[in-house]
Each structure stands twice: as C-alpha cells, then as structure tokens.
C-alpha positions in Angstrom: 6.3 26.1 -27.8 8.3 24.8 -24.6 9.7 21.4 -24.9 10.8 18.9 -22.2 13.9 17.2 -23.4 15.0 14.2 -21.6 17.2 11.0 -22.2 18.1 7.5 -20.8 15.3 6.4 -18.5 16.2 2.8 -19.1 13.3 1.2 -17.5 13.3 3.0 -14.2 9.6 3.8 -13.0 10.8 6.0 -9.9 13.0 7.9 -12.2 10.2 7.8 -15.0 7.3 9.2 -12.4 9.9 11.9 -11.1 10.6 13.1 -14.8 6.7 13.2 -15.5 6.5 15.2 -12.5 8.9 17.5 -13.8 7.0 18.1 -17.0 3.9 18.8 -15.5 6.0 21.5 -13.5 7.1 23.1 -16.3 4.0 23.2 -18.5 5.7 22.3 -22.0 3.7 21.3 -24.9 5.8 18.4 -26.1 8.4 15.9 -24.8 11.2 14.9 -26.8 12.9 11.8 -25.6 16.4 10.7 -26.9 16.4 7.2 -26.7 17.1 4.3 -24.1 13.5 4.3 -22.8 12.9 0.4 -21.4 16.0 -1.3 -21.1 19.2 -0.6 -19.0 21.4 -2.2 -21.2 24.6 -4.9 -20.4 27.1 -2.0 -19.4 24.7 -0.1 -16.9 23.5 -1.7 -13.5 19.8 -2.0 -13.1 18.6 1.6 -12.2 16.0 2.2 -9.1 12.9 0.1 -9.5 13.8 -1.0 -12.9 10.4 -1.7 -14.3 10.1 -1.5 -18.0 6.4 -2.1 -17.9 5.4 0.3 -15.4 7.4 2.9 -17.8 5.3 1.8 -20.8 2.4 2.3 -18.6 3.6 5.8 -17.6 4.6 7.1 -21.1 1.7 5.7 -23.2 -0.8 7.7 -22.0 1.1 11.1 -23.2 1.9 9.5 -26.8 0.3 12.3 -28.4 2.8 14.6 -26.6 6.0 12.5 -27.6 8.5 12.8 -30.0 11.2 10.1 -29.4 14.3 8.8 -31.1 16.0 5.4 -31.0 18.4 4.3 -28.6 21.0 1.9 -28.9 19.0 0.0 -26.1 15.8 0.3 -27.7 14.3 -2.4 -30.0 11.6 -3.5 -32.4 10.1 -5.6 -29.3 9.9 -1.8 -27.8 7.9 -0.4 -30.5 5.3 -3.3 -30.0 4.6 -1.9 -26.6 5.1 1.8 -26.9 2.3 3.6 -28.6 4.4 6.3 -29.8 7.4 5.8 -32.8 10.6 5.0 -31.3 12.4 3.7 -34.1 13.6 6.7 -35.8 17.5 7.5 -36.1 17.4 11.0 -35.5 14.5 13.9 -35.9 15.1 17.6 -37.3 13.1 20.1 -35.9 13.1 23.6 -37.7 12.9 26.7 -35.8 12.9 29.3 -38.1 16.4 30.2 -38.8 17.8 27.8 -36.6 17.6 23.7 -36.9 17.8 21.3 -34.4 18.7 17.8 -35.0 17.9 15.1 -32.4 19.5 11.7 -32.1 20.6 9.2 -29.3 24.3 9.8 -29.8 25.5 6.3 -30.6 25.8 6.9 -34.2 25.5 10.5 -34.9 27.6 12.3 -32.4 29.9 15.2 -31.7 32.7 13.0 -33.8 30.5 11.7 -36.5 27.4 14.6 -36.9 25.0 14.7 -39.6 25.7 16.8 -42.3 23.6 20.1 -41.4 23.7 23.7 -41.6 26.5 25.5 -39.6 25.3 27.0 -36.5 22.4 24.1 -35.8 22.1 22.1 -32.7 23.1 18.6 -32.2 21.0 17.2 -29.5 22.3 13.7 -28.0 21.4 11.8 -25.0 23.6 8.3 -24.5 26.7 9.6 -22.7 24.7 10.3 -19.5 26.3 13.5 -19.0 25.1 17.1 -19.5 27.0 19.4 -21.7 27.0 22.1 -24.3 30.0 22.5 -26.6 30.8 24.5 -29.4 32.3 22.6 -32.2 32.8 25.5 -34.6 30.3 24.8 -37.2 27.8 23.3 -34.7 26.4 23.0 -31.1 26.6 19.8 -29.3 24.0 19.3 -26.3 23.1 16.8 -24.1 20.5 16.7 -21.4 22.3 13.9 -19.1 20.4 11.0 -17.9 17.1 10.8 -16.3 17.6 7.5 -14.2 21.8 6.8 -14.6 24.0 9.8 -14.6 27.8 9.3 -15.0 30.8 11.4 -13.9 28.7 13.0 -10.7 26.4 14.6 -12.8 22.8 15.0 -11.6 19.6 13.2 -12.5 18.5 15.6 -15.3 16.1 17.0 -18.0 16.3 20.2 -20.1 13.9 22.4 -21.5 13.8 24.5 -24.6 11.4 27.7 -25.4 12.8 28.6 -28.5 15.5 31.2 -27.1 17.5 29.1 -24.4 18.1 25.7 -23.2 18.0 25.0 -19.4 19.3 22.3 -17.6 17.6 21.1 -14.8 18.0 18.7 -11.5 14.8 16.4 -11.5 15.0 16.0 -7.5 14.7 20.0 -7.2 13.9 21.2 -10.7 16.6 24.0 -10.1 18.5 25.5 -13.2 22.0 24.4 -13.1 23.2 25.7 -16.5 21.4 27.6 -19.3 22.6 28.3 -23.1 20.9 30.6 -25.6 19.9 29.4 -29.0 
C-alpha cells in the first residue's frame, strides 16, 4: 500500500488543492495527515489563500482515505466540521517487522518520544522542516509543511510504499530526499 504523508496545511486552500493534486498524481491509497489542518496558529503568518472552509470542502469527500492525528492548532470545533477523526494524539501503523508512529510533534517528538521498539519510525510534523534523523533507538522523520515551510525548505509532502520514504516538492513533484525503511 502506498501512503501519501503531509502536515501543516494551516487552512490554505491554495496549498491544500496543490497537495491533493499530488495525491492523485501519486496514486496512493491512503492519506496520512500529521495535524494542523484548518487554523494557522498565532505564531504563523496567514498562508496563501487562507480559507479553512474551502479546506473542509476539499478534504471531507476523501474522508474514507484519510488517517489524521491532532496538531497543536486543531480543536474540538475542527472535529465538528471535518468528517474524519482528527483528535487522536498519535497513530501506530504496523508494517510487519516495522512500526511507524505518527504524531504531530508538539507533545511527542525526538526529544520526548513514545515508548516503542528499537528501530521504529517516529513520524512528526509541527516544525515545518523536512528531515530524517537516526536517533539510535528510533528514526525521526518529518515531511515538512504543505503551506508554511520554514528554514528555506520547500512546500513538501512524502510518500511511503512499504520500502522507502520519498520527500517531494509539491510544486514540481520532484524527489529531493529519500530514506529506506
């Protein structure tokens, strides 16, 4: 199964549309969203075409394909308008001998990981900076941000096909990093 992984849409209808174009292009079966779906947060500038209602309209028709975890900007009010669950702190995905733990990153992160087996992947958003770091007992992976990239990174997403993570530029769909897992 191919997963499409993204984080930090922050209410941008422009970047959400671009993200969903990439999802269709990738022909992935599922979308994993790592939180911060509708609200931009008090520390961020408004992203391009900030329109949370339009983001709701774009995502709700895909609800059966979306697995989402709660970001620090997501709330119970957001759950009232989204037709897929968004309030879980984390999700655990079992890939046989491999485990992937998805969370936003504001509570559980590389400094405060979940208790999991050695060799697991901790997949987080929150920082808006794409990366993968070997933390000895686990691998920390971040797809970056769909709408508000930081530290001169690209508007990005990732795919995972059960063998490798690919980081891609939303605008070009070009791979700019990869990691086997």
